[in-house]
DRENVO-161573 format. One record per residue: residue number from 0; residue in one letter; x, y negated, z negated of N, C-alpha, C in turn. Coordinates in pm, 1 decimal, padded with zeros to 6 digits. Each point is the difference from the previous one (the first is absolute). Layout:
! DRENVO-161573
NUM,A,X,Y,Z,X,Y,Z,X,Y,Z
...
***
This chain:
! DRENVO-161573
0,X,00139.7,00097.1,00028.5,-00153.0,-00156.5,-00044.6,00161.2,-00091.1,-00003.2
1,X,-00036.3,-00075.9,00141.1,00041.0,-00118.7,-00001.7,-00038.2,-00110.7,-00089.1
2,X,00038.2,-00085.9,-00049.8,00011.0,-00058.2,-00118.9,-00145.6,-00121.9,00137.8
3,X,-00048.9,-00006.6,00044.7,-00144.0,-00064.6,00073.4,-00065.5,00113.3,-00032.3
4,X,-00001.0,00145.1,00037.0,-00083.6,00065.2,-00040.4,-00071.1,-00060.1,-00189.8
5,X,00095.4,00005.2,-00077.4,-00025.8,00027.2,-00094.2,-00086.8,-00217.4,-00039.5
6,X,00062.0,-00069.2,00061.1,-00036.4,-00151.6,-00064.2,-00153.8,00000.7,00119.6
7,X,-00064.5,00065.1,00092.2,-00089.1,00073.9,00075.6,-00108.7,00052.7,-00123.7
8,X,00037.7,00080.1,-00073.5,-00035.9,00109.7,-00090.9,-00070.3,-00060.0,-00075.5
9,X,00082.6,-00062.7,-00076.5,-00059.2,-00103.0,-00067.3,-00073.4,-00105.8,-00017.1
10,X,00040.3,-00062.5,00165.0,-00077.1,-00082.8,-00031.2,-00199.5,-00033.1,-00000.9
11,X,00006.3,00174.1,00104.6,-00138.4,00025.9,-00015.5,-00027.8,00026.4,-00148.3
12,X,00048.5,00009.3,-00060.4,-00059.4,00021.5,-00170.8,-00013.8,-00151.1,-00039.8
13,X,00132.1,-00073.2,00019.1,-00070.2,-00129.2,-00003.1,-00068.0,-00047.5,-00006.8
14,X,-00021.4,-00047.8,00177.6,-00211.5,-00022.9,00020.5,-00045.0,00020.9,-00056.8
15,X,-00038.2,00154.1,00008.4,-00143.2,00081.3,-00083.0,00010.9,-00132.7,-00086.5
16,X,00064.6,00053.9,-00102.6,-00021.6,-00056.3,-00135.8,-00018.2,-00209.1,00047.0
17,X,00025.6,-00064.7,00039.5,00002.1,-00095.6,00035.1,-00148.7,-00019.7,-00000.6
18,X,-00026.6,00060.7,00145.9,-00144.3,-00010.5,00034.9,-00089.8,-00012.5,-00096.9
19,X,00001.2,00080.3,-00091.1,-00105.8,00014.8,-00095.9,00055.8,-00129.8,-00097.6
20,X,00084.5,-00054.9,-00050.9,-00007.5,-00043.3,-00074.6,00009.0,-00189.5,00019.9
21,X,-00007.0,-00055.0,00159.3,-00046.5,-00078.5,00065.4,-00079.6,00023.5,00154.4
22,X,-00103.7,-00015.1,-00016.2,-00032.4,00066.3,00124.2,-00012.5,-00127.4,00149.9
23,X,-00014.4,00027.3,00089.1,00010.9,-00118.3,00115.9,-00079.1,-00085.2,-00005.2
24,X,-00124.9,00004.2,-00085.1,-00072.7,-00102.1,-00027.2,00085.3,-00116.6,-00016.3
25,X,00036.0,00032.5,-00161.6,00084.5,-00074.7,-00104.9,00111.9,-00064.4,00094.7
26,X,00091.9,00040.8,00081.2,00125.6,-00037.3,00099.4,-00114.6,-00140.2,00059.5
27,X,-00074.9,00040.3,00026.3,-00063.2,-00104.7,00091.2,-00046.9,-00108.6,00003.3
28,X,00010.4,-00031.5,-00145.4,-00048.4,-00088.3,-00090.0,00184.1,-00062.4,-00017.2
29,X,00068.4,-00000.3,00001.6,00115.1,-00017.1,-00011.4,-00019.0,-00189.4,00069.9
30,X,00107.7,-00092.7,-00038.4,00065.2,-00106.7,00054.3,-00002.7,00023.8,00127.1
31,X,00085.2,00069.9,00008.0,00088.4,00014.7,00203.9,-00040.8,00052.1,00005.8
32,X,-00133.7,00111.3,-00018.9,-00071.0,00052.0,00113.6,-00051.9,-00056.9,00193.0
33,X,-00020.1,-00105.8,-00033.3,-00090.0,-00076.0,00110.9,00131.3,-00051.8,00056.5
34,X,00119.6,-00016.2,-00039.4,00065.0,-00144.0,00025.2,00119.6,00047.4,00167.5
35,X,00024.1,-00105.8,00036.7,-00033.1,-00032.6,00179.2,00152.8,00103.6,-00052.8
36,X,00020.1,00085.5,00110.8,00124.1,00060.5,00006.0,00035.6,-00047.1,00059.7
37,X,00236.9,-00022.8,-00013.0,00031.7,-00072.3,00067.9,00077.0,00155.0,00114.7
38,X,00031.8,-00021.8,00084.0,00009.7,00084.3,00123.5,00151.1,00038.1,-00012.6
39,X,00071.2,00089.2,-00075.6,00167.8,00044.7,-00004.2,00051.2,00037.9,00149.3
40,X,-00044.3,00064.1,00097.0,00093.3,-00018.6,00158.3,-00045.5,-00075.3,00047.9
41,X,-00075.2,-00189.2,-00006.0,00023.1,-00072.5,00032.8,00174.8,-00087.1,-00090.2
42,X,-00010.1,00029.9,-00100.0,00090.7,-00027.3,-00039.5,00121.0,00001.0,00001.9
43,X,00022.0,00183.5,00097.2,00066.3,00028.6,-00006.5,00067.0,-00047.7,00168.2
44,X,-00140.2,00011.7,00052.6,00034.2,-00082.1,00147.4,00099.6,-00131.3,-00010.4
45,X,-00035.9,-00033.6,-00132.0,00020.1,-00201.6,00022.5,00165.1,00010.9,-00028.1
46,X,-00022.5,00073.4,-00051.3,00195.0,00028.7,-00096.5,00055.1,-00019.2,00074.7
47,X,00128.6,-00106.1,-00034.4,00187.2,00019.9,00025.3,00026.1,00116.5,-00070.9
48,X,-00056.3,00030.6,-00117.9,00047.0,00166.9,-00024.3,-00064.2,00080.3,-00018.8
49,X,-00075.7,-00017.9,-00018.1,-00054.2,00109.3,-00046.3,-00038.0,00072.8,-00097.1
50,X,00078.7,-00086.1,-00082.4,00029.1,00119.6,-00141.1,-00109.0,-00005.5,-00141.0
51,X,-00045.4,00147.1,-00029.4,-00096.3,00011.5,-00058.0,00001.7,00123.0,-00127.2
52,X,00028.3,-00170.9,-00131.4,00115.7,00059.4,-00106.6,-00086.8,00071.9,-00106.2
53,X,00066.9,00096.9,-00072.5,-00123.5,00066.0,-00075.7,00064.9,-00003.0,-00162.7
54,X,-00146.1,00018.7,-00051.9,00004.9,-00016.5,-00168.4,00034.0,00104.1,-00050.4
55,X,00141.0,00111.1,00004.7,-00019.0,00129.2,-00065.8,00111.5,00054.2,-00136.3
56,X,-00038.6,00031.6,-00078.1,00054.0,00031.9,-00118.6,00072.8,00117.5,-00016.2
57,X,-00014.8,00064.2,00056.2,00063.3,00111.0,-00005.3,-00106.2,00126.1,00108.8
58,X,00078.8,00190.8,00067.5,-00003.8,00035.2,00080.6,00030.7,00133.3,-00062.6
59,X,-00034.8,00121.9,00064.2,00018.5,00122.3,00014.0,00137.9,00026.5,00027.8
60,X,00060.1,-00052.3,00061.3,00145.1,00009.0,00066.2,00080.4,-00067.6,-00055.6
61,X,-00021.6,-00122.2,-00053.2,00122.0,-00072.6,-00089.5,-00075.3,-00057.3,-00161.2
62,X,-00091.8,00059.4,-00012.6,-00036.5,-00027.6,-00132.5,00010.1,-00097.6,-00049.0
63,X,00018.9,-00067.4,-00063.0,-00005.4,-00187.9,-00069.3,00013.8,-00036.0,00102.5
64,X,-00002.8,-00145.5,00072.7,00013.7,-00068.6,00056.7,00073.7,-00112.1,-00052.7
65,X,-00144.7,-00053.7,-00059.7,00046.4,-00091.3,-00076.4,-00157.6,-00076.0,-00063.9
66,X,00073.0,-00009.0,-00111.5,-00170.5,00039.7,-00097.8,-00012.5,-00174.0,-00111.3
67,X,00172.9,00004.0,00074.0,-00066.1,-00132.7,-00152.2,-00056.3,-00133.3,00054.5
68,X,00063.2,-00047.1,00144.1,-00055.6,-00093.7,00065.7,-00139.5,-00007.0,00024.8
69,X,-00110.2,-00126.4,-00051.2,-00102.5,-00040.4,00002.4,-00069.4,00037.5,00101.7
70,X,-00109.5,00020.0,00031.6,-00103.0,00012.2,00178.3,-00037.6,-00106.6,-00038.6
71,X,00044.2,-00126.4,-00035.0,-00061.2,-00151.9,-00002.9,00137.1,-00041.1,00024.5
72,X,00136.3,00054.2,-00006.5,00079.0,-00091.4,00083.3,00059.4,00058.5,00160.3
73,X,-00121.8,00170.8,00010.9,00120.2,00022.5,00119.8,-00083.8,-00005.7,00060.2
74,X,-00190.2,-00043.4,00007.7,-00078.4,00021.2,00080.2,-00022.7,-00184.8,00045.5
75,X,00102.7,-00093.5,-00098.6,-00002.2,-00136.5,00068.0,00129.5,-00056.6,-00012.2
76,X,00123.5,00105.5,-00008.5,00044.9,00007.1,00067.5,00012.6,-00020.6,00186.7
77,X,-00046.6,00158.1,-00008.6,-00020.5,-00018.4,00135.8,-00079.7,-00039.9,00108.0
78,X,-00083.1,-00075.6,-00030.2,-00111.2,-00073.9,00098.8,00050.8,-00152.6,-00032.0
79,X,00145.7,-00019.6,-00113.9,00081.2,-00209.2,00041.1,00097.8,00142.9,00069.3
80,X,00058.1,00083.0,00029.5,00106.1,00008.7,00098.8,-00091.2,-00003.9,00186.6
81,X,-00125.3,00056.7,-00021.4,-00115.9,-00052.5,00121.3,00058.9,00155.9,00116.3
82,X,00005.7,00135.2,-00122.8,-00073.4,00039.7,00088.1,-00129.2,00083.7,00029.5
83,X,-00018.7,00105.2,00108.3,-00075.9,-00078.0,00123.2,-00125.9,00121.9,-00073.4
84,X,00044.2,00041.6,-00136.8,-00161.1,00123.4,-00045.8,00043.4,00014.2,-00126.9
85,X,-00094.4,00067.3,-00129.0,00059.9,00080.9,-00099.0,00008.8,00127.6,-00006.4
86,X,00038.8,00079.8,-00010.6,-00111.0,00149.4,-00066.6,00037.8,00031.5,-00130.5
87,X,-00084.2,00030.0,-00045.6,-00014.3,00063.5,-00141.8,-00027.2,00130.6,-00065.3
88,X,00072.3,00051.9,-00042.4,00007.2,00133.6,-00032.9,-00129.1,-00019.5,-00156.1
89,X,-00144.9,00127.6,00048.4,-00043.3,-00026.2,-00179.1,-00019.9,00181.2,00026.0
90,X,00116.5,00025.6,00063.4,00004.8,00138.3,-00069.0,00026.9,00026.5,-00162.5
91,X,-00043.4,00068.0,-00136.3,00070.1,00007.4,-00139.8,00081.1,00131.8,00013.0
92,X,-00011.9,00088.6,00035.5,00048.3,00090.8,-00033.1,00131.5,00053.0,00033.1
93,X,00017.1,-00050.7,00152.7,00148.1,00048.9,00008.0,00090.0,-00204.7,00068.8
94,X,-00144.9,-00103.1,00023.6,00096.2,-00071.8,00068.2,-00012.4,-00075.1,-00154.8
95,X,-00024.0,-00020.7,-00103.5,-00013.6,-00082.9,-00086.3,-00092.3,-00119.2,-00045.4
96,X,-00121.8,00011.6,00145.1,-00026.5,-00113.4,00023.4,-00149.1,00027.2,-00021.9
97,X,-00059.0,-00088.7,00050.6,-00224.3,-00068.0,-00035.3,-00066.8,-00023.3,00061.0
98,X,-00115.4,-00033.1,-00021.5,-00067.3,-00088.5,00071.2,00003.3,-00130.5,-00050.5
99,X,00070.4,00014.1,-00152.8,-00015.5,-00182.2,-00048.5,00059.3,-00074.7,00037.5
100,X,00162.4,00085.5,00076.1,00106.6,-00008.3,00075.2,-00109.6,-00089.2,00083.3
101,X,-00061.2,00033.6,00102.1,-00094.0,-00036.1,00113.8,-00023.4,-00140.4,-00003.4
102,X,-00096.9,00015.3,-00146.7,-00096.6,-00099.9,00028.7,00044.8,-00110.9,-00107.9
103,X,00097.7,00000.5,-00068.3,00130.2,-00073.9,-00003.2,00073.8,-00107.5,00112.4
104,X,00049.7,00077.5,00088.9,00116.2,-00066.7,00061.3,-00149.4,-00098.4,00104.6
105,X,-00128.8,00092.9,00021.4,-00142.6,-00044.0,00103.7,00021.1,-00143.7,-00108.5
106,X,-00063.5,00017.4,-00076.2,00046.7,-00137.2,-00094.3,00074.5,-00191.4,00031.7
107,X,00168.4,00109.1,-00036.1,00075.4,-00075.8,00037.1,00027.2,-00052.5,00178.5
108,X,-00023.2,00125.7,00063.6,00084.2,-00069.7,00145.3,-00151.3,00002.7,00059.2
109,X,00078.3,-00111.2,00117.4,-00079.4,00014.1,00190.5,00045.2,00087.5,00088.9
110,X,00077.8,00093.9,-00035.7,00120.2,00092.0,00134.8,-00162.2,00088.9,00000.6
111,X,00030.1,00051.1,00112.6,-00078.4,00103.8,00004.3,00015.5,00152.5,-00047.1
112,X,-00041.8,00062.9,-00069.7,-00010.1,00125.9,-00108.5,00010.7,00086.0,-00026.2
113,X,00072.6,00087.0,00091.6,-00030.2,00188.0,-00013.0,-00022.3,00122.7,-00130.2
114,X,-00094.6,00013.2,-00009.3,00029.1,00109.7,-00066.3,00074.5,00150.2,00018.0
115,X,00106.9,-00060.6,-00011.5,00085.9,00157.0,-00068.7,-00043.1,00114.8,-00014.7
116,X,-00074.7,00076.8,00000.3,-00066.7,00125.5,-00033.4,-00000.9,00126.2,00079.7
117,X,-00033.5,00137.5,-00091.4,-00015.2,00076.6,00091.0,-00140.0,00008.5,-00013.5
118,X,-00050.7,-00038.5,00108.6,-00181.5,00046.0,00018.4,-00028.8,00151.2,00073.2
119,X,-00147.7,00021.8,-00093.2,00000.3,00099.5,00021.7,-00158.9,-00032.9,-00004.7
120,X,-00033.0,-00064.2,-00014.5,-00183.6,-00061.5,-00075.3,-00024.2,-00083.9,00093.8
121,X,-00177.3,-00020.2,00039.6,00017.8,-00129.1,-00008.5,00015.1,-00070.6,-00051.2
122,X,-00067.7,00054.3,-00137.4,00010.1,-00089.9,-00114.6,00096.5,-00135.5,00000.6
123,X,00144.2,00137.2,00003.0,00138.5,-00153.9,-00047.3,-00061.4,-00088.9,00132.0
124,X,-00076.1,-00037.3,00099.9,00025.3,-00106.4,00142.0,-00115.6,-00053.2,-00119.3
125,X,-00123.5,00031.3,-00058.7,-00038.2,-00105.8,-00061.0,00090.7,-00043.2,-00116.9
126,X,00083.1,00046.8,-00090.4,00043.2,-00090.9,-00044.8,00117.9,-00096.4,00013.7
127,X,00045.4,00072.6,00097.2,00130.9,-00118.7,00083.8,-00112.7,-00088.3,00034.2
128,X,-00093.7,-00032.4,00028.0,-00075.9,-00093.1,00058.8,-00018.0,-00053.0,-00098.1
129,X,-00060.4,00052.1,-00136.7,-00021.2,-00076.6,-00165.0,00072.1,-00070.5,-00060.3
130,X,00154.4,00062.4,00063.0,00026.2,-00112.2,-00147.8,00139.7,-00005.3,00135.8
131,X,-00049.1,-00081.3,00137.6,00100.4,-00125.3,00091.4,00105.9,00075.1,00079.8
132,X,-00046.4,00126.1,00066.6,00130.5,-00005.5,00101.7,-00109.6,-00031.5,00130.1
133,X,00142.1,00027.5,00101.4,-00091.1,-00105.1,00122.6,00015.5,00122.4,00112.8
134,X,00106.7,00104.3,-00050.2,00028.5,00103.6,00071.2,00064.7,00138.0,-00119.6
135,X,-00029.9,00075.3,00106.9,-00014.3,00201.2,-00074.8,00128.9,00062.7,00052.2
136,X,00106.9,00037.7,-00081.4,00114.7,00146.3,00096.2,-00148.1,00173.3,00008.5
137,X,00027.3,00038.5,00134.7,-00054.7,00128.2,00013.1,00127.4,00051.5,-00021.0
138,X,-00012.0,00145.0,-00057.8,00125.4,00109.9,00085.5,-00051.9,00102.5,00047.7
139,X,00074.8,-00020.1,00160.2,-00114.6,00116.0,00092.8,00031.5,00074.9,-00101.6
140,X,00179.6,00088.2,-00051.5,-00020.9,00150.0,-00007.2,-00075.4,00021.3,-00097.2
141,X,-00068.1,-00111.8,-00094.5,-00088.9,00029.3,-00097.6,-00098.5,00093.9,-00008.0
142,X,-00114.4,-00038.0,00113.0,-00082.8,00025.7,00131.1,-00071.1,00034.3,00026.4
143,X,-00042.7,00071.5,00140.7,-00093.9,00081.1,00125.1,-00003.6,-00183.7,00063.3
144,X,00043.3,-00006.5,00122.0,-00057.9,-00079.1,00116.7,-00180.0,-00033.0,-00021.1
145,X,-00070.2,00062.4,-00043.0,-00130.3,-00040.5,-00031.2,-00046.8,-00082.8,-00112.5
146,X,00083.7,00041.1,-00130.0,00022.9,-00088.5,-00061.0,00062.4,-00095.5,-00030.2
147,X,00113.7,-00029.3,00081.4,00011.9,-00144.1,00020.4,-00043.4,-00050.1,00100.1
148,X,-00071.8,00048.3,00083.7,-00075.0,-00057.1,-00002.6,-00138.8,-00101.4,00002.8
149,X,-00033.7,00105.2,-00113.7,-00110.1,-00054.8,-00105.5,00089.5,-00077.6,-00089.0
150,X,00043.2,-00017.7,-00088.0,00090.5,-00036.4,-00047.6,00031.4,-00156.6,00053.6
151,X,00050.3,-00036.6,00155.4,00042.9,-00095.2,00039.8,-00204.8,-00033.2,00012.4
152,X,-00071.0,00099.9,00049.2,-00171.6,-00107.7,-00009.4,00019.6,-00071.7,-00116.7
153,X,-00027.4,00038.2,-00115.9,-00041.9,-00078.2,-00117.9,00066.0,-00161.8,00003.8
154,X,00152.3,00029.8,-00011.5,00059.6,-00087.9,00031.5,-00009.3,-00125.4,00052.9
155,X,-00049.3,00052.6,00103.7,-00044.6,-00108.1,00078.6,-00132.1,-00016.2,00048.3
156,X,-00109.1,00044.9,-00067.2,-00102.2,-00048.3,-00035.3,00035.3,-00116.3,-00174.7
157,X,00093.5,00038.1,-00048.5,00016.9,-00115.6,-00120.9,00067.6,-00080.1,00057.2
158,X,00035.2,-00028.5,00150.3,00105.4,-00118.8,00063.0,00065.4,00054.6,-00027.1
159,X,00126.4,00055.3,-00059.5,00125.4,00015.4,-00057.7,00059.2,00107.9,00152.0
160,X,00105.4,-00073.5,-00010.0,00126.2,00068.8,00078.5,00061.1,00163.8,-00035.3
161,X,00053.4,00038.1,00123.1,00083.5,00130.2,-00111.1,00082.3,00025.8,00061.2
162,X,00119.8,-00009.7,-00095.1,00184.9,00066.6,00086.7,-00052.0,00155.9,-00013.9
163,X,00069.1,00024.2,00110.7,-00062.1,00202.3,-00023.0,00208.5,-00002.4,00064.9
164,X,-00000.1,00111.3,-00136.8,00127.5,00104.2,00009.6,00049.6,00121.8,00095.2
165,X,00104.5,00010.5,00062.5,00001.9,00129.3,00022.1,00122.8,-00015.8,00013.2
166,X,00104.0,00127.7,-00074.4,00101.1,00089.6,00045.9,00086.6,00036.7,00100.0
167,X,-00085.3,00051.5,00125.9,00043.8,00060.4,00111.8,-00075.6,-00002.1,00059.8
168,X,-00003.8,00059.3,00138.6,-00029.9,-00029.2,00095.3,-00114.3,00057.9,00020.7
169,X,00002.0,00136.7,-00049.0,-00151.6,00077.7,-00033.6,-00076.7,-00092.4,-00045.3
170,X,00051.7,-00059.4,-00124.1,-00169.6,-00066.9,-00085.7,-00005.5,-00170.8,00075.4
171,X,00074.2,00008.3,00085.1,00024.7,-00107.3,00063.1,-00118.7,-00003.2,00146.9
172,X,00019.4,00074.6,00078.8,-00126.3,00049.9,00075.7,-00142.5,00033.5,-00025.4
173,X,-00006.9,00085.8,-00122.5,-00141.8,00024.0,-00031.0,-00046.6,-00155.5,-00073.8
174,X,00062.4,-00087.0,-00027.9,-00060.5,-00118.3,-00041.8,00016.1,-00133.5,00102.4
175,X,00025.5,00008.1,00091.5,-00045.0,-00117.2,00145.4,-00168.9,00023.6,-00009.6
176,X,-00056.4,00044.2,-00048.8,-00192.8,-00013.3,-00017.4,-00030.0,-00017.4,-00070.3
177,X,00006.3,-00054.8,-00109.5,-00000.4,-00037.5,-00157.4,00006.1,-00227.1,00097.2
178,X,-00092.7,-00024.5,-00065.7,00019.0,-00121.1,00029.5,00139.8,-00108.4,-00081.1
179,X,00080.3,00030.2,-00063.3,00007.9,-00085.8,-00059.6,00100.0,-00115.1,00052.5
180,X,00031.7,-00100.2,-00056.5,00081.8,-00163.2,-00026.6,00086.8,-00017.1,00061.7
181,X,00126.1,00116.0,-00029.4,00145.7,00018.5,-00024.6,00043.7,00172.4,-00074.8
182,X,00063.1,00011.3,00092.9,00116.4,00130.7,00001.8,00115.0,-00026.1,-00131.9
183,X,-00016.7,00092.7,-00062.4,00096.3,00038.9,-00081.8,00119.4,00121.3,-00009.6
184,X,00131.6,-00048.3,00069.2,00064.0,00116.9,-00028.5,00078.4,-00010.8,-00121.5
185,X,00011.0,00093.7,-00077.2,00056.8,00003.2,-00119.8,00098.2,00083.8,00024.5
186,X,00160.3,-00028.9,-00040.9,00131.5,00027.8,00111.0,00043.3,00124.7,-00187.0
187,X,-00075.3,00050.6,-00049.4,00016.0,00072.3,-00116.0,-00048.2,00131.5,-00007.9
188,X,00073.5,00066.1,00035.2,-00103.2,00147.7,00007.2,-00049.1,00086.6,-00136.8
189,X,-00104.3,-00020.9,-00023.2,-00102.5,00028.7,-00137.1,00081.1,00139.1,-00110.0
190,X,00060.8,00108.2,00105.9,00040.4,00090.7,-00051.2,00111.5,-00006.0,-00017.8
191,X,00116.6,-00041.3,00066.8,00147.9,00006.5,-00056.2,00016.4,-00094.2,-00064.5
192,X,-00039.7,-00101.7,00059.2,-00038.3,-00177.8,-00043.2,00128.6,-00095.9,00071.9
193,X,00069.9,00018.9,00047.7,00112.1,00022.2,00090.5,-00090.5,-00172.4,00122.2
194,X,00140.4,-00023.5,00024.0,-00069.0,-00166.0,00092.6,00056.5,00008.6,00039.1
195,X,-00035.7,-00087.7,00152.6,00048.9,-00020.4,00066.7,-00069.8,-00109.3,00136.5
196,X,00013.8,-00089.3,00045.2,-00013.7,-00094.9,00128.5,-00031.7,00001.8,00100.1
197,X,00035.0,00185.5,00011.8,-00003.6,00020.4,00119.2,-00088.4,00019.6,00049.4
198,X,-00178.1,00100.6,-00118.0,-00060.3,00005.7,00073.5,-00129.2,-00049.4,00025.8
199,X,00052.7,-00165.3,-00024.9,-00102.1,-00114.9,-00024.4,00068.4,00008.8,00206.7
200,X,00135.6,-00072.0,00024.5,00007.1,00054.1,00121.9,-00067.5,00068.6,00108.0
201,X,00035.2,00148.5,-00049.8,-00066.4,00134.0,00058.3,-00158.1,-00070.4,00103.0
202,X,-00081.0,00040.4,-00173.8,-00147.3,-00055.1,00114.7,-00022.3,-00095.5,00020.2
203,X,00074.7,-00098.7,-00042.5,-00024.4,-00110.0,00052.0,-00108.2,-00099.1,00146.1
204,X,00068.6,00141.2,00097.3,-00043.3,-00056.1,00088.9,-00093.6,00088.4,00085.1
205,X,-00056.8,00045.8,-00147.6,-00149.6,00119.7,00002.4,-00065.7,-00047.6,-00033.5
206,X,00011.4,-00133.1,-00068.4,-00107.0,-00093.7,-00035.5,-00077.6,-00113.7,00118.3
207,X,-00119.4,00029.1,-00042.1,-00092.4,-00118.4,00099.4,-00002.5,-00121.9,-00044.6
208,X,00015.1,-00049.1,00159.7,-00024.7,-00198.4,-00113.4,-00081.7,-00098.2,-00053.2
209,X,-00118.1,00132.3,-00031.7,-00065.9,-00027.0,-00050.6,00044.4,-00039.5,-00122.5
210,X,00093.0,00158.7,-00121.9,-00014.3,-00042.9,-00067.2,00123.9,-00087.8,-00029.3
211,X,-00046.8,-00068.7,-00108.9,00126.1,-00115.3,-00082.8,00149.5,00147.5,-00070.6
212,X,00046.6,00009.8,00035.8,00186.5,00062.0,00013.3,00032.5,-00028.5,-00179.6
213,X,-00006.0,00099.5,-00049.1,00046.5,-00071.2,-00155.6,00106.7,00125.4,-00032.4
214,X,00143.8,00004.8,-00002.1,00134.4,00050.4,-00091.6,-00005.6,00039.4,-00145.9
215,X,-00052.8,00073.6,-00048.1,-00017.0,00079.3,-00112.9,00165.8,-00013.3,-00145.5
216,X,00037.5,00013.4,-00013.3,00083.3,00058.2,-00103.1,00114.2,00026.9,00050.4
217,X,00113.5,-00006.8,-00075.0,00178.2,-00012.8,00053.9,00018.1,-00089.0,00053.6
218,X,-00007.1,-00122.9,-00030.7,00001.8,-00120.6,00057.2,00057.9,-00059.8,-00048.7
219,X,00139.1,-00057.6,-00009.4,00071.6,-00052.1,-00123.4,00075.0,-00105.9,00094.4
220,X,00054.3,-00068.2,00068.6,00081.8,-00081.9,00067.9,-00130.6,-00070.8,00166.7
221,X,00082.0,-00145.3,-00034.2,-00107.0,-00077.7,00109.1,00058.5,00006.7,00127.0
222,X,00114.0,00161.4,00013.6,00048.5,00031.7,00163.2,-00075.6,00112.8,00028.2
223,X,-00096.0,00043.8,-00121.7,-00082.2,00114.0,00055.8,-00061.5,00008.3,00053.3
224,X,-00132.8,-00181.9,-00087.0,-00063.9,-00017.4,00056.8,-00035.8,-00042.4,00135.4
225,X,00120.0,-00110.1,-00005.5,00010.6,-00045.7,00198.8,00020.0,00090.5,00096.3
226,X,00088.7,00114.1,-00062.5,00032.4,00106.2,00055.3,-00180.3,00081.9,00067.9
227,X,-00113.9,00019.8,-00099.7,-00138.6,00061.7,00015.0,-00051.9,-00057.3,00115.7
228,X,00004.8,-00195.8,-00023.0,-00057.8,-00064.1,00079.5,-00007.9,-00032.3,00123.9
229,X,00180.2,00134.1,00000.7,-00024.7,00034.1,00146.1,-00079.4,00100.1,00101.3
230,X,-00013.1,00050.4,-00158.0,-00136.2,00101.6,00109.9,-00150.5,-00000.2,-00041.4
231,X,-00011.4,-00164.3,-00014.4,-00162.9,-00032.8,-00029.4,-00009.1,-00032.6,-00114.9
232,X,00025.5,00035.9,-00114.0,-00008.7,-00025.9,-00092.2,-00087.2,-00114.5,-00085.0
233,X,-00058.9,-00022.5,-00077.4,-00048.1,-00134.5,-00030.6,-00006.2,-00012.5,-00171.5
234,X,-00041.0,00075.3,-00084.3,-00002.2,00007.9,-00130.2,00076.7,00067.5,-00008.2
235,X,00067.3,00008.1,-00109.8,00111.3,00135.1,-00128.3,-00027.0,-00089.6,-00135.8
236,X,-00000.7,00139.5,-00066.3,-00083.0,00029.5,-00113.2,00145.6,00074.7,-00061.5
237,X,-00035.7,-00076.9,-00045.7,00126.0,-00003.8,-00111.9,00017.1,-00050.5,-00232.5
238,X,00027.5,00118.0,-00035.1,-00058.5,-00055.2,-00137.4,00152.8,00066.5,-00098.0
239,X,00082.7,00037.1,00038.7,00052.1,00104.5,-00141.8,00118.7,-00101.8,00061.7
240,X,00056.1,-00044.7,00111.0,00122.5,-00076.2,00028.2,-00036.5,-00141.8,-00028.5
241,X,-00129.6,-00053.3,-00046.5,-00024.7,-00166.3,-00047.6,00006.4,00071.7,-00202.2
242,X,-00057.1,00110.0,-00020.5,-00060.8,00046.7,-00170.1,00149.9,-00030.9,-00057.9
243,X,00071.5,00086.8,00031.9,00136.3,00034.0,-00034.5,00042.8,-00104.9,-00082.6
244,X,-00023.5,-00152.3,00029.6,00069.4,-00117.1,-00017.5,-00073.0,-00060.6,-00066.2
245,X,00094.9,-00022.9,-00163.5,-00098.4,-00128.0,-00101.7,-00099.7,-00096.3,00060.0
246,X,00020.1,-00012.3,00114.7,-00077.8,-00142.9,00054.3,00033.9,00023.9,00123.4
247,X,-00164.2,00076.1,-00023.0,-00090.4,00045.7,00160.8,-00028.5,-00039.9,00067.8
248,X,-00002.3,-00166.2,00019.7,-00060.7,-00046.5,00100.7,00107.4,-00131.7,00044.1
249,X,00167.2,00007.3,-00031.6,00097.3,-00050.7,00022.1,00033.7,00057.2,00099.0
250,X,00043.9,00206.1,-00025.0,00024.9,00052.5,00086.0,-00077.9,00049.9,00120.3
251,X,-00132.9,-00059.4,00016.1,-00058.6,-00012.7,00119.2,00009.5,-00125.8,00086.6
252,X,00017.7,-00134.3,-00099.9,00082.7,-00142.4,00138.0,00099.1,-00002.0,00005.0
253,X,00096.0,00033.0,-00038.8,00135.9,00097.9,00031.3,00073.9,00091.9,00108.6
254,X,-00173.4,00067.3,-00007.6,00017.3,00139.4,00087.9,-00073.6,-00133.1,00134.6
255,X,-00086.6,-00065.6,00047.5,-00116.0,-00058.2,00057.6,00126.7,-00117.2,00111.8
256,X,00066.8,-00049.1,-00131.7,00112.2,-00128.9,00085.2,00124.7,00079.8,00108.8
257,X,-00016.1,00142.2,-00098.6,00145.7,00077.6,00111.2,-00052.9,-00005.1,00132.2
258,X,-00206.0,00068.6,00040.8,-00019.7,00064.0,00044.8,00024.6,-00130.3,00094.6
***
């Protein structure tokens, strides 16, 4: 059983419990549920750099990355740096995040927010909307194409955008019919945790232009980002590289300046 299998198994149990405690009817009463959604894909298309900076305390592969700097400092620093969008990890068990992180980020910044989560149920999309997200992440390896289309449809009904994540050519090809807005290529092998931007380069030519191309994981230099631009990428999801600094916002500012 891979780490992804373990996470998804836990996530199904977690969602089941949440549904009983806080039904959708209550989520729909949130002050953010009907707020106008910002387009993350448009922000990436218009950006000169396409940086999506992530708030990430820890991960299964790296353990603790940074759990001392406050979320407030991180997201305000990201916004001041001029990032295109901000990703907030909301998984608690494996990444140390929470929906409260997303809620606080929404109160503090005006940038498009991506809920980074292992989404397995439509309920989680309603949660994302209620807590202020503009976009959600769907992982192709976590479900079949029919389920991907179903969840993408729910997001569209809620006027949210979708970043669809793939890891290889097979996942990409079976995801082309999913009406997502952005196609993310994860450079990390979820079985071995090895990281290589060669994955993004290899798959770039097979991603249709109707998707905004996003490269995820393993990006640690302006040179790597500049190189991927040549392959048509317009978005770069980066968390660990910035979060391992005492001042993530300053790290992003310096990174963008070098670009």
